[in-house]
C-alpha positions in Angstrom: 0.5 10.6 -7.2 -1.6 7.6 -6.3 1.4 5.9 -4.7 1.8 9.1 -2.7 -1.6 8.8 -1.2 -1.4 5.0 -0.8 1.5 5.6 1.6 -0.6 8.0 3.7 -3.7 5.7 3.8 -1.6 2.8 4.9 -1.3 4.3 8.4 -5.0 4.9 9.4 -7.2 3.5 6.7 -5.2 0.5 5.4 -7.1 -2.1 7.4 -10.5 -0.9 6.3 -9.6 -0.7 2.6 -7.8 -4.1 2.7 -10.8 -5.8 4.0 -13.4 -4.2 1.8 -11.7 -3.3 -1.4 -8.6 -5.5 -1.8 -9.4 -6.4 -5.4 -11.1 -3.1 -6.4 -9.1 -0.3 -5.0 -7.7 0.5 -8.4 -11.2 1.6 -9.4 -10.8 4.6 -7.2 -7.9 6.3 -8.9 -10.1 8.3 -11.4 -13.3 8.8 -9.5 -14.0 12.5 -9.4 -17.1 14.5 -8.4 -19.7 11.8 -8.5 -22.5 14.4 -8.3 -21.7 15.6 -11.8 -22.4 13.0 -14.5 -21.9 13.3 -18.2 -19.2 15.4 -20.0 -15.7 14.1 -20.7 -13.1 12.5 -18.5 -9.8 13.8 -19.9 -9.2 15.6 -23.2 -8.3 14.4 -26.6 -10.1 11.9 -28.8 -12.8 9.9 -27.0 -11.8 6.2 -26.7 -15.0 5.0 -25.1 -18.3 6.3 -23.7 -20.4 5.3 -20.7 -23.8 6.8 -20.1 -23.0 10.0 -22.0 -19.5 10.4 -20.4 -16.5 10.3 -22.8 -13.3 8.7 -21.7 -10.6 10.7 -23.4 -7.1 9.6 -24.4 -5.4 12.2 -22.3 -6.8 10.7 -19.1 -5.8 7.2 -20.2 -2.3 8.4 -21.1 -1.9 9.9 -17.7 -2.9 6.7 -16.0 -0.5 4.7 -18.3 2.4 7.0 -17.4 1.7 6.6 -13.7 1.3 2.8 -14.0 4.5 2.6 -16.1 6.5 4.4 -13.4 5.1 2.0 -10.8 6.0 -1.0 -13.0 9.5 0.2 -13.4 10.1 -0.2 -9.7 9.6 -4.0 -10.3 10.9 -4.2 -13.9 13.4 -1.3 -14.4 13.9 -2.0 -18.1 10.3 -2.0 -19.2 9.2 0.7 -21.7 5.9 1.8 -23.1 6.0 -0.6 -26.0 6.4 -3.7 -23.7 3.9 -2.2 -21.3 1.2 -1.9 -24.0 2.1 -5.4 -25.4 1.4 -6.8 -21.9 -2.1 -5.4 -22.0 -1.7 -2.2 -19.9 -3.8 0.0 -22.3 -6.8 -2.4 -22.1 -6.4 -2.6 -18.3 -6.4 1.2 -18.0 -9.4 1.6 -20.3 -11.4 -1.1 -18.6 -10.7 0.5 -15.2 -11.9 3.9 -16.5 -15.0 2.2 -18.0 -15.8 0.7 -14.6 -15.2 4.0 -12.9 -17.6 5.8 -15.3 -20.3 3.2 -14.8 -20.0 3.5 -11.0 -20.2 7.3 -11.3 -23.4 7.0 -13.4 -24.8 4.6 -10.8 -24.0 6.9 -8.0 -25.5 9.9 -9.7 -28.7 8.0 -10.5 -29.0 6.9 -6.9 -28.2 10.2 -5.3 -24.8 9.2 -3.8 -22.5 12.1 -3.3 -19.0 12.5 -1.7 -19.3 15.8 0.0 -16.6 18.4 0.4 -16.9 18.1 4.1 -16.3 14.4 4.0 -13.1 14.9 2.0 -12.0 17.6 4.4 -12.2 15.0 7.2 -10.2 12.5 5.2 -7.5 15.2 4.5 -7.4 16.2 8.2 -6.9 12.5 9.2 -3.8 12.0 7.0 -0.8 11.9 9.3 1.5 13.7 6.9 -0.8 16.8 6.9 -0.8 17.0 10.7 1.5 19.1 12.9 3.2 18.3 16.1 -0.1 18.5 18.0 -1.7 15.8 15.9 -4.1 18.4 14.4 -4.4 19.3 10.7 -1.7 21.8 9.8 -2.4 24.1 6.8 1.3 24.9 6.3 2.3 21.2 6.1 -0.5 20.5 3.7 0.5 23.3 1.3 4.2 22.5 1.5 3.6 18.8 0.6 1.4 19.7 -2.3 4.1 22.0 -3.6 6.8 19.4 -3.2 4.7 16.8 -5.0 3.7 19.2 -7.7 0.0 18.7 -6.9 -3.0 21.0 -6.9 -5.6 20.9 -4.2 -8.5 20.0 -6.5 -6.5 17.1 -7.9 -5.9 15.9 -4.4 -9.5 16.1 -3.5 -10.6 14.4 -6.7 -8.2 11.4 -6.1 -9.2 11.1 -2.5 -12.9 11.1 -3.4 -12.4 7.7 -5.1 -11.5 5.5 -2.1 -14.1 7.4 0.1 -16.8 6.8 -2.5 -15.9 3.1 -2.7 -16.0 2.7 1.0 -19.6 4.2 1.0 -20.9 2.3 -1.9 -19.2 -1.1 -1.4 -19.2 -1.3 2.4 -22.8 -2.5 2.6 -22.3 -4.9 -0.3 -19.4 -6.6 1.4 -20.5 -6.4 5.0 -22.4 -9.7 5.0 -19.5 -11.8 3.5 -19.4 -14.8 5.8 -18.8 -18.5 5.4 -20.2 -21.2 7.8 -17.9 -23.6 9.7 -19.5 -26.6 7.9 -18.5 -25.1 4.5 -15.0 -24.1 5.7 -14.1 -27.5 7.4 -13.5 -29.6 4.2 -11.2 -26.8 2.9 -9.4 -26.6 6.3 -8.7 -30.4 5.9 -6.9 -29.7 2.6 -4.4 -27.5 4.5 -3.3 -30.6 6.5 -2.8 -32.7 3.4 0.8 -34.0 3.1 2.5 -35.1 -0.2 5.7 -37.0 -0.7 7.7 -37.8 -3.9 11.0 -37.5 -5.7 12.6 -34.7 -7.8 15.0 -35.7 -10.7 17.1 -32.8 -12.1 18.0 -32.9 -15.8 20.4 -29.9 -16.1 21.2 -28.5 -19.5 24.8 -28.6 -18.6 24.8 -32.4 -18.8 23.7 -32.4 -22.4 26.2 -33.0 -25.2 27.0 -29.6 -26.9 27.0 -30.9 -30.5 28.3 -29.1 -33.6 28.8 -25.3 -33.7 25.8 -23.4 -35.1 25.8 -22.4 -38.7 25.2 -18.8 -39.9 21.7 -19.8 -41.0 20.9 -21.2 -37.6 22.1 -18.1 -35.8 20.2 -15.9 -38.1 17.0 -17.9 -37.6 17.5 -17.9 -33.8 18.1 -14.1 -33.8 15.0 -13.4 -35.8 12.8 -15.6 -33.6 14.2 -13.9 -30.4 14.6 -10.3 -31.7 12.8 -8.9 -28.7 15.3 -10.6 -26.4 18.1 -8.5 -28.0 16.3 -5.3 -28.2 17.8 -2.5 -26.2 15.3 -0.6 -24.0 14.8 3.1 -24.6 17.7 5.1 -23.2 18.0 8.7 -22.2 20.7 11.3 -21.4 19.8 13.8 -18.8 21.3 16.9 -17.4 20.6 17.8 -13.7 21.6 20.2 -11.0 21.0 18.9 -7.4 20.4 21.0 -4.3 19.8 20.0 -0.7 18.9 21.4 2.6 22.5 21.1 3.7 23.5 23.8 1.1 21.0 26.4 2.5 21.4 28.8 5.4 18.6 28.3 7.9 18.0 31.0 10.6 17.7 30.1 14.3 14.3 30.5 16.0 13.9 33.9 17.8 12.5 34.3 21.3 9.4 35.9 19.9 8.8 32.9 17.6 9.2 30.5 20.6 6.7 32.4 22.6 4.3 32.7 19.7 4.5 29.0 19.1 3.8 28.2 22.8 0.8 30.6 22.8 -0.7 29.3 19.5 -0.3 25.6 20.7 -2.2 26.1 23.9 -4.2 23.0 23.1 -1.0 21.0 23.5 0.7 22.9 26.3 -2.3 24.4 28.1 -4.8 22.6 30.2 -7.0 20.4 28.1 -8.6 17.0 27.7 -8.3 14.1 25.3 -10.4 10.9 25.2 -10.1 7.4 24.0 -13.3 6.2 22.4 -14.7 2.9 21.2 -16.6 3.4 18.0 -18.3 1.3 15.3 -20.1 2.7 12.2 -22.9 0.6 10.9 -24.9 1.0 7.6 -28.4 1.5 9.1 -30.2 2.4 12.4 -31.5 -1.1 13.0 -28.0 -2.6 13.1 -26.7 0.3 15.2 -29.6 -0.1 17.6 -29.0 -3.9 17.9 -25.3 -3.3 18.7 -26.2 -0.6 21.2 -28.7 -2.8 23.0 -26.3 -5.8 23.1 -23.6 -3.6 24.9 -26.1 -2.0 27.2 -27.4 -5.5 28.0 -24.1 -6.6 29.4 -22.0 -7.6 26.4 -18.6 -5.9 25.9 -18.1 -3.4 23.2 -15.1 -5.3 21.9 -16.9 -8.6 21.8 -19.8 -7.2 19.8 -17.4 -5.4 17.4 -15.5 -8.6 16.9 -18.6 -10.6 16.2 -19.3 -8.2 13.4 -15.8 -8.6 12.0 -14.6 -5.1 13.0 -10.8 -5.3 13.7 -9.8 -3.8 17.1 -7.7 -1.1 15.3 -10.7 0.1 13.4 -12.9 0.6 16.6 -10.4 2.5 18.8 -10.0 6.3 18.6 -7.1 6.9 20.9 -6.2 10.2 22.5 -8.4 12.4 20.4 -9.6 16.0 21.0 -13.2 17.1 20.5 -12.2 19.1 17.4 -10.3 16.2 15.8 -13.1 13.7 16.5 -15.6 16.2 15.0 -13.6 16.5 11.8 -13.3 12.7 11.5 -16.9 11.9 12.5 -19.4 14.7 13.0 -19.5 17.8 15.3 -22.7 16.7 17.0 -21.4 13.2 17.8 -18.1 14.8 19.1 -20.0 17.1 21.3 -22.0 14.3 22.8 -18.9 12.1 23.2 -17.1 14.8 25.1 -20.1 15.6 27.3 -20.4 12.0 28.5 -18.7 10.4 31.5 -16.1 7.7 31.3 -17.8 4.3 30.5 -20.9 6.0 29.1 -22.5 4.4 26.0 -24.0 7.0 23.6 -27.3 6.5 21.8 -26.8 5.7 18.0 -26.2 8.9 16.0 -26.1 9.4 12.3 -23.4 11.1 10.2 -22.5 11.1 6.5 -20.5 7.9 7.1 -23.4 5.9 8.6 -24.8 5.2 12.1 -22.2 5.6 15.0 -22.3 3.8 18.3 -19.7 5.4 20.6 -18.5 4.5 24.2 -16.2 6.6 26.2 -13.3 4.3 27.2 -10.9 6.7 28.9 -10.7 10.5 29.8 -7.3 12.2 30.1 -7.2 15.7 31.6 -3.9 17.5 31.6 -2.6 20.6 33.5 -0.8 23.5 31.8 2.9 23.0 30.9 5.3 25.8 31.6 7.2 27.4 28.7 10.6 26.7 30.4 9.9 23.0 30.6 9.2 22.7 26.8 11.5 25.4 25.4 13.9 22.9 24.0 11.1 20.9 22.3 9.6 24.1 20.8 13.0 25.3 19.5 13.6 21.9 17.8 10.1 22.0 16.3 10.6 25.6 15.1 14.1 24.8 13.7 12.6 21.9 11.7 9.8 24.2 10.5 12.3 26.9 9.5 14.4 24.3 7.6 11.3 23.2 5.7 10.3 26.8 4.9 13.8 27.7 3.8 13.9 24.7 1.5 10.4 25.3 0.2 11.2 29.0 -0.5 14.4 28.0 -2.4 12.3 25.4 -4.3 9.6 27.9 -5.2 12.2 30.4 -6.4 13.5 27.8 -8.8 10.0 26.8 -9.9 9.1 30.5 -10.5 12.3 31.1 -12.5 11.5 28.0 -14.7 7.9 29.2 -15.2 9.2 32.6 -16.3 11.2 30.9 -19.1 14.7 30.6 -17.5 16.8 27.7 -18.8 18.3 25.0 -16.7 21.8 26.6 -17.2 20.5 30.1 -16.1 18.8 28.7 -13.0 21.8 26.6 -12.0 24.2 29.6 -12.5 21.9 32.0 -10.5 21.6 29.6 -7.6 25.2 28.4 -7.6 24.3 24.8 -8.5 26.6 22.4 -10.4 25.4 21.0 -13.7 26.0 17.3 -14.4 25.1 15.0 -17.2 24.4 11.2 -17.3 25.4 8.9 -20.2 22.7 7.3 -22.3 21.0 5.1 -19.6 18.1 2.7 -19.5 15.3 3.2 -17.0 17.2 0.9 -14.5 20.3 3.0 -14.8 22.2 0.5 -16.9 24.5 1.5 -19.7 24.4 -1.2 -22.4 27.7 0.0 -23.9 29.4 -0.3 -20.5 28.3 -3.4 -18.6 30.4 -2.5 -15.6 28.8 1.0 -15.2 27.1 1.5 -11.8 25.0 4.6 -11.4 24.9 6.6 -8.2 21.9 5.8 -6.0 20.7 9.4 -6.3 20.2 9.0 -10.0 17.2 6.8 -9.7 14.6 9.5 -9.1 16.3 11.7 -11.8 16.0 8.9 -14.3 12.4 8.2 -13.3 11.6 11.8 -14.1 13.7 11.8 -17.3 11.7 8.9 -18.7 8.4 10.9 -18.3 9.8 13.9 -20.3 10.3 14.8 -23.9 13.5 16.3 -25.4 11.8 19.7 -25.9 10.1 19.8 -22.5 10.9 22.4 -19.8 13.1 21.2 -16.9 11.4 19.6 -13.9 12.3 19.9 -10.2 12.1 16.3 -8.7 12.7 15.1 -5.2 15.7 12.9 -4.5 15.2 12.5 -0.8 11.8 13.8 0.4 12.0 17.1 2.2 15.8 17.2 2.0 17.2 17.1 -1.5 16.0 17.9 -5.0 17.3 18.2 -8.6 16.5 20.2 -11.7 16.2 17.7 -14.5 16.3 18.1 -18.3 16.4 15.5 -21.1 19.1 16.2 -23.8 18.9 13.0 -25.9 16.5 10.1 -26.4 17.6 6.8 -28.0 14.5 4.9 -28.9 14.1 1.1 -28.3 15.7 -0.9 -31.1 17.2 -4.4 -31.7 21.0 -4.7 -31.7 22.5 -5.8 -35.0 23.3 -9.5 -35.1 26.9 -8.8 -36.3 27.6 -6.7 -33.2 26.4 -9.3 -30.7 27.3 -12.6 -32.6 29.2 -14.1 -29.6 26.1 -13.5 -27.4 23.8 -15.0 -30.0 26.0 -18.1 -30.3 26.1 -18.6 -26.5 22.3 -18.3 -26.2 21.8 -20.6 -29.2 23.9 -23.3 -27.6 22.1 -22.8 -24.3 18.7 -23.0 -25.9 19.7 -26.2 -27.8 20.9 -27.8 -24.6 17.7 -26.8 -22.8 15.6 -28.4 -25.6 17.7 -31.6 -25.4 17.3 -31.6 -21.6 13.5 -31.3 -22.0 13.4 -34.2 -24.4 15.4 -36.3 -21.9 13.2 -35.3 -19.0 10.0 -35.9 -21.0 11.3 -39.4 -21.8 12.0 -40.2 -18.2 8.5 -38.9 -17.1 6.8 -40.9 -19.8 8.5 -44.1 -18.8 7.6 -43.5 -15.1 4.0 -42.8 -16.1 4.0 -46.1 -18.0 5.0 -48.1 -14.9 8.7 -48.2 -15.2 10.7 -47.7 -12.0 12.4 -44.4 -11.4 15.8 -46.0 -11.3 15.3 -47.8 -14.6 13.9 -44.7 -16.3 17.0 -42.7 -15.3 19.3 -45.5 -16.4 17.7 -45.8 -19.8 18.2 -42.1 -20.4 21.9 -42.8 -20.8 22.9 -39.4 -19.3 24.9 -38.9 -16.2 22.3 -37.1 -14.0 22.3 -36.1 -10.3 20.7 -38.6 -8.0 16.9 -38.1 -7.3 16.1 -36.0 -4.2 13.1 -36.7 -1.9 10.4 -34.0 -1.6 7.8 -33.6 1.1 5.4 -30.8 2.2 1.9 -30.0 3.5 -0.5 -27.8 1.7 -0.5 -25.5 4.7 3.3 -25.1 4.6 3.3 -24.1 1.0 0.4 -21.7 1.6 2.3 -20.0 4.4 5.6 -19.7 2.4 4.0 -18.2 -0.6 6.4 -17.5 -3.5 9.3 -19.0 -1.6 8.1 -22.6 -2.3 10.3 -24.3 -4.9 8.5 -25.0 -8.2 8.8 -28.8 -8.0 7.1 -28.8 -4.5 4.4 -26.5 -5.7 3.8 -28.8 -8.7 3.3 -31.8 -6.4 0.1 -30.3 -5.2 -1.3 -30.1 -8.8 -0.6 -33.8 -9.6 -2.4 -37.1 -9.3 -0.8 -39.8 -7.1 1.8 -42.1 -8.8 2.4 -39.7 -11.8 5.3 -37.7 -13.1 5.4 -34.2 -14.6 8.0 -31.6 -15.8 8.9 -28.2 -14.5 11.8 -25.9 -15.5 14.9 -25.4 -13.4 15.5 -21.8 -12.2 17.0 -19.4 -14.8 16.1 -21.9 -17.6 19.0 -24.1 -16.8 17.2 -27.4 -17.5 14.2 -29.4 -16.3 12.9 -31.2 -13.2 11.0 -34.5 -13.4 8.6 -34.4 -10.4 7.3 -37.8 -9.2 4.4 -37.9 -6.7 4.3 -41.1 -4.7 1.8 -40.6 -1.9 -1.0 -38.3 -0.7 -1.9 -38.4 3.0 -5.0 -36.6 4.2 -4.9 -35.9 8.0 -8.5 -34.9 8.5 -8.3 -36.1 12.2 -5.9 -33.2 12.9 -8.4 -30.5 12.0 -8.8 -28.0 14.9 -11.4 -25.3 15.5 -8.6 -22.7 15.1 -7.8 -24.0 11.6 -11.5 -23.9 10.7 -11.9 -20.4 12.0 -8.8 -19.2 10.1 -10.2 -20.8 6.9 -13.6 -19.1 7.6 -11.8 -15.7 7.8 -9.9 -16.3 4.5 -13.1 -17.3 2.8 -14.9 -14.3 4.2 -12.3 -12.0 2.5 -12.6 -13.9 -0.8 -16.3 -13.8 -0.5 -16.3 -10.0 0.2 -14.2 -9.5 -2.9 -16.5 -11.7 -4.9 -19.6 -9.7 -3.7 -17.9 -6.5 -4.7 -16.9 -7.8 -8.1 -20.4 -9.1 -8.7 -21.9 -5.7 -7.7 -19.5 -3.9 -10.1 -20.4 -6.4 -12.8 -24.1 -5.7 -12.3 -23.4 -2.0 -12.6 -21.4 -2.6 -15.8 -24.3 -4.6 -17.2 -26.7 -1.7 -16.5 -24.4 1.0 -17.9 -23.0 -0.6 -21.0 -19.9 1.0 -22.5 -19.3 1.8 -26.2 -15.7 1.4 -27.3 -14.2 3.2 -30.4 -11.9 0.4 -31.5 -10.4 2.4 -34.4 -9.6 5.3 -32.0 -8.1 2.8 -29.5 -5.9 1.3 -32.2 -4.7 4.7 -33.4 -4.0 5.7 -29.8 -2.0 2.5 -29.2 0.0 3.1 -32.4 0.9 6.6 -31.3 2.0 5.4 -27.8 4.2 2.6 -29.3 5.6 4.7 -32.3 3.8 2.6 -34.9 1.6 5.5 -36.2 2.1 6.4 -39.9 
């Protein structure tokens, strides 16, 4: 669900949240009604307590299940055991402890996320808006049904980011770094390093004697997790799509009704483009207002306060839409003003608004004949969605009434299919050449959240177009493969590992000799192995910063070394080792420009904002100390990983 809302927020609110909460947005996932402290967050055994609020295991399991689904998009084979081993349980519990502490702080300081504020957030989400750009109740309800969400759950999860914006906005607003501080770091970006890279591939190492049975057994035991099959599941499913359904054509009466009900779009009306900033207090708002009234431009003053242009422009809004997003009184004043007028600072639940009317667009009424084709198309799409939603709800209702997957499929004329035992990524370990159909991915994702005795689920395959009823018929738990069955694979991996360790010893010997003053050529010659010739390497710190993860490991290592030294780093895919030799470091401080300094200041400002936010949250955690039940946490972890007695 969180991913569902993250996609919506990326359109209108992404810039704001990225600036303010880049490191802390995860804290928002569980923030509920901050005006109601105490009680329990999630049912089941309490794992921790903060200021009288219990953090229950059911809530943590829900978060873990969601996080595991997200992780499987990057690591398709990961299961709950590996997820817990990587620290996911501690991460989820720590996040909930932080959330509970922030809720307690908010309650003690009278901070409340009102229902009206969340109404405005919901109305601003593009997916919930109709063709007119206004909030559409039908679209809202349909999407909630398709995502299997309740309205209260939606409001609770949307309250989190809104709360963080209110509480952390003032904390991070003053995050700035002076040019004198940024300049030395800007100089580092221009630093250039040169050296050599010597490859020592495992393939160049002598193979040696075949491994003994004892060696293979030891290697297998030491690497058992490497040969452990992930959990696999067999699922039955029945797919249905919009193409299978009969959709009626719009009637003339529906066309005329749509035209009449959308008079704000087709009738005469007015939209305005507004410039707006929201500041935390009246003094800052008044200073901004006076600067613009004194002759400075609105954009220049906003930029001086680090407001991005996209966050200060409200383009083509109606009075009603602006009222929902800001405040009715502010909207009334903005639509009563003339073009170019600057409004006096006004206060809403978000802060102090300074608004200037940038443009006024008045339109004449559009005739029905000129927009008939457009309306028919819109109605046809609406009828398609309604027909699909009705078919979807009929299936959901049948399942809720106790019908089996076979009964629903038969009643609706759907074809039942079954997958083999598959891993989360769709692989079949018994058939390496098996390639699942692309449509199976969402079906498998759903199957790996279900138990064998759980009722069938309806899951989306292609949003608003195709779905599937899914049922799990068999679960094969994660387990290591017997050595006897995979002996050839173990032998291959043993030989590769032995060659890699030999390559490491050779590479370490070369590096040690270079570090002792022996020339590169002599060190390679004394290794007595036929190696590829050394390759030159050269880069600036700015270049590797811009390329990110695309920078080869040897080049990245050069920027963590001292001049005239050698170090080791692995070849890709564990195929051997590199010896990296750094020859020269050249610092081009005379090439520093004001643009580079400004860019460095901006990067530091973002880091500093994050640090301010983290320090604030740390202070809250110190004030509202958590009590963890380590015994309950261990028992919960054992149940999740199947180790419970």
